[in-house]
Structures are given as C-alpha cells and as structure tokens.
PADREN-550479 format. One record per residue (C-alpha): residue number from 1; residue in one letter; x, y, z. Coordinates in steps of 0.25 Angstrom, whole numbers, m for minus. Layout:
BEGIN
+-----+------+-------+-------+-------+
! pos ! code !    xx !    yy !    zz !
+-----+------+-------+-------+-------+
! NUM !    a !     X !     Y !     Z !
...
+-----+------+-------+-------+-------+
***
This chain:
BEGIN
+-----+------+-------+-------+-------+
! pos ! code !    xx !    yy !    zz !
+-----+------+-------+-------+-------+
!   1 !    m !    46 !    63 !   145 !
!   2 !    n !    59 !    64 !   136 !
!   3 !    i !    71 !    58 !   141 !
!   4 !    s !    84 !    53 !   135 !
!   5 !    l !    89 !    41 !   133 !
!   6 !    l !   100 !    42 !   143 !
!   7 !    s !    90 !    48 !   152 !
!   8 !    l !    83 !    34 !   150 !
!   9 !    l !    96 !    26 !   156 !
!  10 !    g !    95 !    33 !   169 !
!  11 !    l !    80 !    29 !   171 !
!  12 !    n !    74 !    20 !   179 !
!  13 !    r !    63 !    20 !   169 !
!  14 !    c !    51 !    11 !   177 !
!  15 !    s !    53 !    17 !   190 !
!  16 !    a !    53 !    32 !   184 !
!  17 !    m !    40 !    29 !   179 !
!  18 !    v !    34 !    23 !   189 !
!  19 !    r !    37 !    36 !   197 !
!  20 !    l !    30 !    44 !   185 !
!  21 !    i !    18 !    36 !   186 !
!  22 !    i !    15 !    38 !   200 !
!  23 !    l !    18 !    53 !   200 !
!  24 !    t !    10 !    55 !   190 !
!  25 !    a !    m1 !    46 !   192 !
!  26 !    g !   m10 !    56 !   199 !
!  27 !    f !   m10 !    64 !   185 !
!  28 !    g !   m17 !    55 !   179 !
!  29 !    y !    m5 !    52 !   168 !
!  30 !    c !    m3 !    37 !   159 !
!  31 !    i !     9 !    30 !   157 !
!  32 !    s !     9 !    35 !   144 !
!  33 !    s !    13 !    48 !   149 !
!  34 !    y !    28 !    44 !   153 !
!  35 !    a !    32 !    39 !   139 !
!  36 !    t !    47 !    44 !   137 !
!  37 !    n !    53 !    50 !   124 !
!  38 !    l !    67 !    41 !   123 !
!  39 !    s !    77 !    49 !   115 !
!  40 !    v !    88 !    41 !   109 !
!  41 !    s !   101 !    45 !   100 !
!  42 !    n !   106 !    31 !    96 !
!  43 !    t !   104 !    17 !    94 !
!  44 !    q !   109 !    13 !   108 !
!  45 !    e !    99 !    24 !   114 !
!  46 !    l !    87 !    19 !   104 !
!  47 !    k !    87 !     3 !   109 !
!  48 !    l !    88 !     7 !   125 !
!  49 !    a !    78 !    16 !   123 !
!  50 !    l !    68 !     5 !   115 !
!  51 !    t !    72 !    m4 !   127 !
!  52 !    q !    69 !     5 !   139 !
!  53 !    a !    56 !    13 !   132 !
!  54 !    q !    43 !    11 !   136 !
!  55 !    a !    28 !    11 !   130 !
!  56 !    g !    26 !    24 !   126 !
!  57 !    d !    40 !    30 !   126 !
!  58 !    r !    46 !    39 !   113 !
!  59 !    i !    61 !    35 !   107 !
!  60 !    i !    65 !    46 !    99 !
!  61 !    l !    77 !    45 !    91 !
!  62 !    e !    86 !    56 !    90 !
!  63 !    s !    93 !    58 !    75 !
!  64 !    g !   104 !    47 !    70 !
!  65 !    r !   105 !    32 !    66 !
!  66 !    y !    99 !    21 !    74 !
!  67 !    q !   103 !     6 !    74 !
!  68 !    g !    90 !    m4 !    73 !
!  69 !    p !    85 !   m13 !    76 !
!  70 !    v !    74 !    m4 !    86 !
!  71 !    q !    65 !   m12 !    92 !
!  72 !    i !    53 !    m7 !    98 !
!  73 !    h !    46 !   m16 !   110 !
!  74 !    q !    38 !    m4 !   118 !
!  75 !    s !    27 !     3 !   112 !
!  76 !    i !    35 !    16 !   109 !
!  77 !    t !    38 !    27 !    99 !
!  78 !    l !    51 !    27 !    92 !
!  79 !    t !    53 !    41 !    85 !
!  80 !    s !    63 !    52 !    82 !
!  81 !    l !    66 !    66 !    81 !
!  82 !    g !    76 !    66 !    70 !
!  83 !    t !    83 !    59 !    58 !
!  84 !    s !    84 !    44 !    68 !
!  85 !    i !    88 !    33 !    58 !
!  86 !    i !    85 !    17 !    64 !
!  87 !    e !    93 !     9 !    54 !
!  88 !    a !    93 !    m5 !    54 !
!  89 !    s !   105 !    m9 !    46 !
!  90 !    g !    99 !   m19 !    37 !
!  91 !    v !    92 !   m30 !    47 !
!  92 !    g !    81 !   m33 !    53 !
!  93 !    s !    71 !   m21 !    56 !
!  94 !    a !    74 !    m8 !    61 !
!  95 !    i !    63 !    m6 !    71 !
!  96 !    q !    56 !   m17 !    76 !
!  97 !    v !    40 !   m15 !    86 !
!  98 !    f !    39 !   m25 !    94 !
!  99 !    a !    28 !   m16 !   103 !
! 100 !    e !    13 !   m10 !   101 !
! 101 !    n !    11 !     5 !   101 !
! 102 !    v !    24 !    10 !    94 !
! 103 !    e !    28 !    21 !    86 !
! 104 !    i !    40 !    24 !    76 !
! 105 !    s !    41 !    36 !    70 !
! 106 !    g !    51 !    47 !    63 !
! 107 !    l !    63 !    36 !    61 !
! 108 !    s !    71 !    34 !    48 !
! 109 !    i !    73 !    17 !    47 !
! 110 !    e !    83 !    12 !    38 !
! 111 !    n !    91 !    m1 !    33 !
! 112 !    w !    82 !   m13 !    40 !
! 113 !    g !    84 !   m27 !    36 !
! 114 !    n !    76 !   m32 !    23 !
! 115 !    d !    72 !   m49 !    28 !
! 116 !    h !    57 !   m49 !    24 !
! 117 !    y !    57 !   m62 !    31 !
! 118 !    e !    60 !   m55 !    45 !
! 119 !    r !    52 !   m43 !    42 !
! 120 !    d !    66 !   m31 !    42 !
! 121 !    a !    57 !   m17 !    43 !
! 122 !    g !    60 !    m5 !    45 !
! 123 !    i !    51 !    m5 !    56 !
! 124 !    l !    45 !   m19 !    59 !
! 125 !    v !    34 !   m20 !    69 !
! 126 !    e !    32 !   m34 !    75 !
! 127 !    p !    18 !   m40 !    79 !
! 128 !    g !     9 !   m35 !    87 !
! 129 !    s !    15 !   m18 !    89 !
! 130 !    d !     3 !   m14 !    88 !
! 131 !    n !     0 !     1 !    84 !
! 132 !    v !    13 !     6 !    80 !
! 133 !    k !    14 !    17 !    73 !
! 134 !    i !    26 !    20 !    62 !
! 135 !    h !    26 !    34 !    56 !
! 136 !    n !    35 !    44 !    51 !
! 137 !    n !    48 !    34 !    47 !
! 138 !    h !    57 !    34 !    37 !
! 139 !    l !    61 !    20 !    33 !
! 140 !    r !    71 !    16 !    23 !
! 141 !    g !    76 !     0 !    21 !
! 142 !    d !    75 !   m14 !    14 !
! 143 !    g !    64 !   m22 !    21 !
! 144 !    f !    51 !   m19 !    27 !
! 145 !    g !    49 !    m2 !    31 !
! 146 !    i !    37 !    m5 !    40 !
! 147 !    r !    32 !   m18 !    44 !
! 148 !    a !    24 !   m24 !    53 !
! 149 !    d !    15 !   m38 !    57 !
! 150 !    e !     7 !   m43 !    65 !
! 151 !    l !     0 !   m31 !    72 !
! 152 !    n !   m10 !   m19 !    74 !
! 153 !    n !   m12 !    m5 !    69 !
! 154 !    i !     0 !     0 !    64 !
! 155 !    q !     3 !    16 !    57 !
! 156 !    i !    12 !    18 !    48 !
! 157 !    n !    14 !    31 !    44 !
! 158 !    d !    20 !    42 !    36 !
! 159 !    n !    34 !    34 !    34 !
! 160 !    v !    43 !    33 !    23 !
! 161 !    i !    47 !    18 !    19 !
! 162 !    v !    59 !    16 !     8 !
! 163 !    g !    64 !     2 !     4 !
! 164 !    n !    74 !     0 !    m3 !
! 165 !    i !    70 !     0 !   m19 !
! 166 !    t !    84 !    m7 !   m25 !
! 167 !    l !    78 !   m20 !   m18 !
! 168 !    y !    70 !   m29 !   m27 !
! 169 !    t !    56 !   m26 !   m24 !
! 170 !    l !    51 !   m38 !   m16 !
! 171 !    d !    63 !   m39 !   m10 !
! 172 !    r !    59 !   m26 !    m1 !
! 173 !    g !    51 !   m24 !    12 !
! 174 !    d !    38 !   m18 !    11 !
! 175 !    g !    36 !    m3 !    17 !
! 176 !    i !    27 !    m6 !    25 !
! 177 !    h !    22 !   m21 !    28 !
! 178 !    l !    11 !   m26 !    38 !
! 179 !    q !     8 !   m41 !    41 !
! 180 !    d !    m4 !   m44 !    49 !
! 181 !    v !    m8 !   m29 !    53 !
! 182 !    i !   m21 !   m24 !    59 !
! 183 !    g !   m23 !    m9 !    56 !
! 184 !    s !   m13 !    m2 !    49 !
! 185 !    q !   m10 !    12 !    45 !
! 186 !    i !     0 !    15 !    34 !
! 187 !    r !     0 !    29 !    29 !
! 188 !    g !     7 !    41 !    23 !
! 189 !    n !    20 !    31 !    21 !
! 190 !    t !    31 !    33 !    10 !
! 191 !    i !    35 !    20 !     5 !
! 192 !    s !    46 !    17 !    m8 !
! 193 !    g !    56 !     6 !   m11 !
! 194 !    v !    49 !    m7 !    m4 !
! 195 !    r !    40 !   m19 !    m9 !
! 196 !    d !    28 !   m15 !    m7 !
! 197 !    g !    24 !     0 !     1 !
! 198 !    v !    14 !    m7 !    11 !
! 199 !    y !    11 !   m21 !    12 !
! 200 !    l !     0 !   m26 !    22 !
! 201 !    e !    m2 !   m42 !    22 !
! 202 !    s !   m13 !   m47 !    32 !
! 203 !    s !   m16 !   m35 !    39 !
! 204 !    s !   m28 !   m26 !    38 !
! 205 !    q !   m35 !   m13 !    42 !
! 206 !    s !   m23 !    m4 !    35 !
! 207 !    k !   m24 !     8 !    30 !
! 208 !    v !   m14 !    13 !    21 !
! 209 !    y !   m13 !    26 !    13 !
! 210 !    d !    m5 !    40 !    11 !
! 211 !    n !     8 !    31 !     7 !
! 212 !    h !    15 !    33 !    m5 !
! 213 !    l !    22 !    21 !    m9 !
! 214 !    f !    30 !    18 !   m22 !
! 215 !    d !    43 !    10 !   m27 !
! 216 !    q !    38 !    m2 !   m22 !
! 217 !    q !    30 !   m16 !   m26 !
! 218 !    y !    15 !   m12 !   m20 !
! 219 !    g !    13 !     0 !   m13 !
! 220 !    i !     2 !    m7 !    m4 !
! 221 !    h !     1 !   m22 !    m3 !
! 222 !    y !   m11 !   m28 !     4 !
! 223 !    m !    m8 !   m43 !     5 !
! 224 !    y !   m21 !   m51 !    12 !
! 225 !    t !   m25 !   m38 !    20 !
! 226 !    a !   m39 !   m33 !    24 !
! 227 !    d !   m46 !   m19 !    26 !
! 228 !    d !   m36 !   m11 !    22 !
! 229 !    e !   m35 !     4 !    15 !
! 230 !    a !   m26 !    12 !     6 !
! 231 !    f !   m27 !    24 !     3 !
! 232 !    n !   m19 !    38 !    m3 !
! 233 !    n !    m8 !    29 !    m6 !
! 234 !    q !     1 !    31 !   m17 !
! 235 !    s !    10 !    20 !   m23 !
! 236 !    y !    20 !    21 !   m37 !
! 237 !    r !    29 !    15 !   m42 !
! 238 !    v !    27 !     1 !   m37 !
! 239 !    d !    23 !   m12 !   m45 !
! 240 !    g !     9 !    m8 !   m36 !
! 241 !    g !     1 !     0 !   m30 !
! 242 !    y !    m9 !    m6 !   m21 !
! 243 !    a !   m10 !   m23 !   m22 !
! 244 !    l !   m22 !   m30 !   m12 !
! 245 !    m !   m18 !   m43 !   m11 !
! 246 !    d !   m27 !   m54 !    m7 !
! 247 !    s !   m35 !   m42 !     3 !
! 248 !    k !   m49 !   m38 !     7 !
! 249 !    r !   m56 !   m26 !    10 !
! 250 !    i !   m44 !   m14 !     5 !
! 251 !    y !   m48 !     0 !     1 !
! 252 !    l !   m38 !     5 !    m8 !
! 253 !    h !   m41 !    20 !   m11 !
! 254 !    r !   m36 !    32 !   m16 !
! 255 !    n !   m23 !    27 !   m17 !
! 256 !    q !   m13 !    31 !   m28 !
! 257 !    v !    m3 !    19 !   m37 !
! 258 !    w !     5 !    24 !   m51 !
! 259 !    d !    19 !    19 !   m57 !
! 260 !    a !    15 !     6 !   m55 !
! 261 !    i !    18 !    m7 !   m62 !
! 262 !    d !    11 !   m19 !   m59 !
! 263 !    f !    m3 !   m13 !   m53 !
! 264 !    g !    m8 !    m1 !   m45 !
! 265 !    i !   m19 !    m8 !   m37 !
! 266 !    l !   m19 !   m25 !   m35 !
! 267 !    l !   m33 !   m32 !   m29 !
! 268 !    n !   m26 !   m46 !   m29 !
! 269 !    m !   m35 !   m56 !   m23 !
! 270 !    t !   m39 !   m44 !   m14 !
! 271 !    k !   m56 !   m41 !   m11 !
! 272 !    d !   m66 !   m31 !    m3 !
! 273 !    s !   m58 !   m22 !    m7 !
! 274 !    l !   m61 !    m8 !   m13 !
! 275 !    v !   m51 !     2 !   m22 !
! 276 !    e !   m54 !    15 !   m24 !
! 277 !    s !   m49 !    29 !   m30 !
! 278 !    n !   m36 !    23 !   m32 !
! 279 !    r !   m26 !    30 !   m43 !
! 280 !    v !   m19 !    19 !   m49 !
! 281 !    e !   m10 !    25 !   m63 !
! 282 !    q !     3 !    20 !   m71 !
! 283 !    i !     2 !     5 !   m67 !
! 284 !    v !    11 !     1 !   m79 !
! 285 !    n !    21 !   m10 !   m80 !
! 286 !    r !    31 !    m4 !   m90 !
! 287 !    s !    39 !   m18 !   m91 !
! 288 !    e !    42 !   m22 !  m104 !
! 289 !    n !    42 !   m36 !  m103 !
! 290 !    k !    29 !   m36 !   m93 !
! 291 !    v !    19 !   m47 !   m97 !
! 292 !    q !     3 !   m46 !   m96 !
! 293 !    g !    m1 !   m46 !   m84 !
! 294 !    q !     9 !   m38 !   m79 !
! 295 !    e !     3 !   m26 !   m84 !
! 296 !    g !     2 !   m12 !   m74 !
! 297 !    k !   m12 !   m13 !   m67 !
! 298 !    g !   m20 !    m2 !   m62 !
! 299 !    i !   m26 !   m10 !   m53 !
! 300 !    f !   m25 !   m27 !   m54 !
! 301 !    v !   m36 !   m35 !   m47 !
! 302 !    y !   m33 !   m52 !   m47 !
! 303 !    g !   m41 !   m59 !   m40 !
! 304 !    a !   m48 !   m48 !   m31 !
! 305 !    r !   m63 !   m47 !   m29 !
! 306 !    d !   m72 !   m39 !   m22 !
! 307 !    n !   m66 !   m27 !   m23 !
! 308 !    t !   m70 !   m13 !   m27 !
! 309 !    i !   m62 !    m4 !   m38 !
! 310 !    v !   m67 !    10 !   m39 !
! 311 !    k !   m65 !    24 !   m42 !
! 312 !    n !   m49 !    20 !   m45 !
! 313 !    h !   m40 !    26 !   m56 !
! 314 !    f !   m32 !    17 !   m64 !
! 315 !    a !   m24 !    26 !   m75 !
! 316 !    h !   m13 !    22 !   m85 !
! 317 !    c !   m10 !     8 !   m81 !
! 318 !    d !    m7 !    m6 !   m89 !
! 319 !    i !   m20 !   m10 !   m85 !
! 320 !    g !   m30 !    m3 !   m76 !
! 321 !    l !   m37 !   m14 !   m70 !
! 322 !    y !   m32 !   m29 !   m72 !
! 323 !    m !   m41 !   m41 !   m67 !
! 324 !    a !   m40 !   m54 !   m66 !
! 325 !    m !   m40 !   m66 !   m58 !
! 326 !    g !   m55 !   m65 !   m52 !
! 327 !    g !   m54 !   m51 !   m50 !
! 328 !    e !   m68 !   m49 !   m54 !
! 329 !    g !   m75 !   m47 !   m43 !
! 330 !    n !   m74 !   m32 !   m40 !
! 331 !    r !   m81 !   m20 !   m42 !
! 332 !    v !   m73 !    m8 !   m52 !
! 333 !    y !   m78 !     4 !   m55 !
! 334 !    e !   m77 !    21 !   m55 !
! 335 !    n !   m62 !    18 !   m59 !
! 336 !    q !   m55 !    24 !   m71 !
! 337 !    f !   m44 !    17 !   m79 !
! 338 !    i !   m38 !    28 !   m86 !
! 339 !    d !   m28 !    24 !   m99 !
! 340 !    n !   m23 !    11 !   m95 !
! 341 !    y !   m17 !     3 !  m105 !
! 342 !    s !   m27 !    m7 !  m102 !
! 343 !    q !   m40 !    m3 !   m92 !
! 344 !    v !   m43 !   m16 !   m88 !
! 345 !    k !   m37 !   m29 !   m91 !
! 346 !    y !   m46 !   m42 !   m86 !
! 347 !    v !   m44 !   m55 !   m85 !
! 348 !    g !   m57 !   m64 !   m84 !
! 349 !    d !   m68 !   m67 !   m90 !
! 350 !    a !   m80 !   m62 !   m83 !
! 351 !    q !   m87 !   m48 !   m85 !
! 352 !    l !   m85 !   m37 !   m76 !
! 353 !    e !   m92 !   m25 !   m74 !
! 354 !    w !   m84 !   m13 !   m70 !
! 355 !    s !   m95 !    m3 !   m63 !
! 356 !    h !  m104 !    m3 !   m52 !
! 357 !    q !  m117 !     5 !   m50 !
! 358 !    g !  m116 !    10 !   m64 !
! 359 !    r !  m100 !    17 !   m64 !
! 360 !    g !   m91 !     9 !   m71 !
! 361 !    n !   m75 !    14 !   m72 !
! 362 !    h !   m70 !    26 !   m82 !
! 363 !    w !   m62 !    20 !   m94 !
! 364 !    s !   m53 !    29 !  m101 !
! 365 !    g !   m54 !    20 !  m111 !
! 366 !    y !   m69 !    22 !  m113 !
! 367 !    l !   m77 !    27 !  m125 !
! 368 !    g !   m90 !    27 !  m123 !
! 369 !    w !  m103 !    37 !  m122 !
! 370 !    d !  m110 !    44 !  m111 !
! 371 !    h !  m125 !    48 !  m115 !
! 372 !    n !  m130 !    51 !  m102 !
! 373 !    s !  m119 !    57 !   m96 !
! 374 !    d !  m118 !    51 !   m83 !
! 375 !    g !  m102 !    48 !   m85 !
! 376 !    i !  m105 !    33 !   m88 !
! 377 !    g !  m103 !    29 !  m101 !
! 378 !    n !  m114 !    23 !  m108 !
! 379 !    t !  m106 !     9 !  m113 !
! 380 !    a !   m98 !    m1 !  m105 !
! 381 !    y !   m84 !    m1 !  m106 !
! 382 !    r !   m76 !   m13 !  m109 !
! 383 !    p !   m61 !   m13 !  m105 !
! 384 !    n !   m56 !   m25 !  m110 !
! 385 !    d !   m62 !   m36 !  m119 !
! 386 !    n !   m58 !   m47 !  m128 !
! 387 !    i !   m47 !   m40 !  m135 !
! 388 !    d !   m41 !   m36 !  m124 !
! 389 !    k !   m41 !   m49 !  m119 !
! 390 !    l !   m33 !   m52 !  m132 !
! 391 !    f !   m22 !   m41 !  m130 !
! 392 !    w !   m21 !   m48 !  m116 !
! 393 !    l !   m17 !   m60 !  m122 !
! 394 !    y !    m8 !   m55 !  m132 !
! 395 !    p !    m2 !   m43 !  m126 !
! 396 !    e !     8 !   m42 !  m138 !
! 397 !    a !    m6 !   m36 !  m146 !
! 398 !    n !    m7 !   m24 !  m138 !
! 399 !    f !    m3 !   m16 !  m149 !
! 400 !    l !   m15 !   m20 !  m157 !
! 401 !    m !   m25 !   m14 !  m147 !
! 402 !    d !   m29 !    m2 !  m152 !
! 403 !    s !   m29 !    m6 !  m165 !
! 404 !    p !   m40 !    m6 !  m176 !
! 405 !    i !   m42 !   m22 !  m176 !
! 406 !    v !   m44 !   m21 !  m162 !
! 407 !    v !   m53 !   m12 !  m160 !
! 408 !    v !   m60 !   m18 !  m172 !
! 409 !    l !   m62 !   m32 !  m165 !
! 410 !    r !   m65 !   m24 !  m152 !
! 411 !    w !   m76 !   m19 !  m157 !
! 412 !    v !   m79 !   m31 !  m164 !
! 413 !    q !   m79 !   m38 !  m149 !
! 414 !    r !   m90 !   m28 !  m144 !
! 415 !    q !  m100 !   m31 !  m156 !
! 416 !    f !   m99 !   m44 !  m156 !
! 417 !    e !   m96 !   m50 !  m142 !
! 418 !    v !   m96 !   m65 !  m143 !
! 419 !    t !   m93 !   m70 !  m127 !
! 420 !    e !   m97 !   m65 !  m115 !
! 421 !    p !   m92 !   m53 !  m110 !
! 422 !    s !   m80 !   m53 !  m102 !
! 423 !    g !   m71 !   m44 !   m95 !
! 424 !    i !   m73 !   m30 !   m89 !
! 425 !    v !   m87 !   m21 !   m92 !
! 426 !    d !   m88 !    m5 !   m87 !
! 427 !    s !  m103 !    m4 !   m89 !
! 428 !    f !  m103 !    11 !   m85 !
! 429 !    p !   m90 !    16 !   m88 !
! 430 !    l !   m87 !    29 !   m81 !
! 431 !    l !   m83 !    41 !   m92 !
! 432 !    n !   m78 !    51 !   m81 !
! 433 !    v !   m63 !    50 !   m74 !
! 434 !    n !   m64 !    51 !   m58 !
! 435 !    p !   m61 !    65 !   m55 !
! 436 !    a !   m52 !    60 !   m43 !
! 437 !    f !   m41 !    54 !   m53 !
! 438 !    a !   m41 !    67 !   m60 !
! 439 !    d !   m25 !    71 !   m63 !
+-----+------+-------+-------+-------+
***
C-alpha cells in the first residue's frame, strides 16, 4: 500500500489495521502484508512519519534536504528514490537507530558532529539494535561514518564514506567503527579521509571484504577481536594496511596494500591467525628524519605467536619482514621477498627455521644451485648475519654495506663461525616466484 503523509494524517491507523486483518483473515495473510510505503518531502513530514510508522513500513524520501537528527524507533526501512540529503548541522549524529531489523539505503548524509566521546556519527546504531542493514549510502563528515555498539548481526555494504582529510588523523572518526558486535558483514565500501577505515574492537565473527580503503591511518584495525576474516580488500596511501592487535583466529587473505609508510601487515600480540596470499608492496618511509625502527615494513611481527604466514608477496619495502619482542613462535614459508632494501630484520638471539615440510621462501637475493632441478636451492639462505646487526646498530655506516671489505668480512664469518648461530635460516629456499603474483 502506498500513501502520502497527508493521507496518513487523516487515517486512524490502528482501527484501519484491525478492519484489514478481519477482512483478509480468511485468505491467510500475515501482518507483514500490510506494510505501508510512506512518501515524505520535507523535514516536518519525515519526523511525523517516524512517529507514525509501524514495524515493516518503508519511509521514502523525495529529493531534497532534510534536517537531522533522525531517530528510528521501529523496525522500518528508510530510503530514497532520488537525491535525498540528511544534514546534521555539525552537531551530534545525523541518524540514530534504536530498533532491530532496520534498513537504511540510498541516502546522502552530511555534516554530523565530531565528539568522539559522544560517538557522533553519520549513522549511529545503538546497543541492542540487531539485524541492521546499511547499504548504498554516501556519507561525508568529521566524526565516525557508521558506528555500532553492543549488538548482533549488522550488514554494512556498498557505502561511500568520506572523512575530513584536513583534520589531524587522530582527530578524525573511523569510517566504520564496531565495538562489542557479534557477526558483521562489511562489503564493497569505499572509505577515505578517516582515521581507520574499518575499526573492530572486542568483537567477533566479522567478515570484511571487497572494500577500498585509502588516505587514512590503517585500512582495517582489529583490537581484541576473535574469529574474523578479511579478504579482497585494497588499502593504499595509508600509514599501515592491516593491523591485527591483541586478537586471535583471524584469517587475513588475498588482500592488497601499497604505498604505506609504517607497515603493510601488523601482527601485534596476536595468535592463532593465518596470513595467506596477501600482496604487499612499496611500504617505504620516505621521511628524511626517520630513526631506527621507523622503516617501512612489509609485515611487522611484534610479540605475536602461533601464527602462520604463508604464500604472501612482500616487495619493494624498506624491510620485508620485521620481527621483534618474542615473535619467534610463528611458521613462515612459501612467501616471496622481492627487492626489499632489507629482506628481514630480526631482533632476537634464537635461530629460527623459516621453512615447512621441505619448502621455504623465495628470496630475490638468493645465490645458489639446484642440482636436482626440484626448484629448491641446495644451500640454506640466511637473510641476516652479525654484519647486518652491526649496521642496524650503526645505520650511518649503511653506505659501506656493499663494499669489498664487508663482502670479505661476511665470507670470513661464514667460514669461521665462532659463536652459536642465531637469526633466520631458510633451509629450503624456493628458486621460482609464485605465478599468482605475476605482474
């Protein structure tokens, strides 16, 4: 049934519904059959429709500008057939959702507030509002784009979220911010100019895929989460691509990150996760004043254990893989390290084997033979030695790294090892590149 708001004003909604139920009871119809399409054309009509709407109704905004805040207290659909803009005048949230089973689509949402403590957002989904769907909207503002707390099952798909790139990065809101959310789908969004593109905290069972994330701090940021999956995302012009912090059982696969400053992938105190088939390139800190530890890292493993890093591509980074602070208990194999300034930087004293079941990694700097033509080098590869550690301590001497005297010192070290071996060793280096990452 389609009615205008003017018709709605003269209708005793409750008695009409009772008459319709009695009239059609013999035909087996259910209550949802009487959902109404309410068409509105200005802010006053919209606010009245929100107070009159019943569960299952659709409020359809005609083209025009509408003044927020908009509060949804029923399980309805809010949508538009044209260019409908909800404007919040720089204060608070533009749309607040207080009900389950709400759907929001086809809207332009602008100029909400930027009070992070008050959770100002383009769309703010309040605790307990389960099964919300937010799709095909365009949001532009300073605070959080879409924020949801303490709920189950939210879908956020095919939205465009643009933050304020003129603000200092940490003063912006996240594009999508979920906290204490179980079961989320975040698909096909384009997010730029925010703090983190997708931020998940104390949540679980999320699936984040097919998103474009750029001009921000981190593309995807996990904090205290579990049982999540992210794939087919693209992250670029960022400080870091994918940050997994104090989380567990995350499956990060088939993502891309390039043109980052700090890292492509970060495993910080994270465990039992699988990092597979990701493409990481051009992670370079071009700052003239960078100090040791601020190099661009393809993947940074910091205090993370019991993870598997397999079949990834790390190329053209300051450091391919940086490992520190007890990150030894991880399995690393079938990756390829291509033309990184330093392939590996390991800060530790243990000897680590980076191969599994007779298969190691591909190293662009490996020089060795393959006598039986099985694609595996006959001599082990050690990406670092004590000479490298000396250069880490005294980076101002890097200009000597490829000098003849350093080449001689490395040869002497290999021939007359007088200390217990430490660092990374790949006993089965792969000679062939992974064709899945062919340019």
